[in-house]
Steps between C-alpha positions, in 0.01 A plus 500: 500500500450501126778669294434564133778391263479860362632627836820293478788717379758320287788740524851457368824683554799554268653167595180316407487687169863412429422130562198521271719624212816307583704823523714661770344703771670815368366440147151452639532813704600688180190359321272618778609854437406504132214727396188291472595247770214456754491740786599329828209422732722555807795736520713515815854633548654161437244301299255533210228241443288444191180305436614177327215524243619846393858390462402183311284711265802732440727201434244356253526824298864581531689174565381241245568146610548580871259223597709243319268483205653435163 
């Protein structure tokens, strides 16, 4: 069976987001609640998941240097 790479979902949770930024999970959770943060792709009672590309785009605009660039 052929699966297009477009079908693969690269989802992240708050812990993944915290690791991306090098901040605590509670700080990352706070950032996800800011106006303008991407809308979660999945919302369940105990988890929220975002598309990685959306979160990375938000970080590029709002968290300069998060990729380790100088």
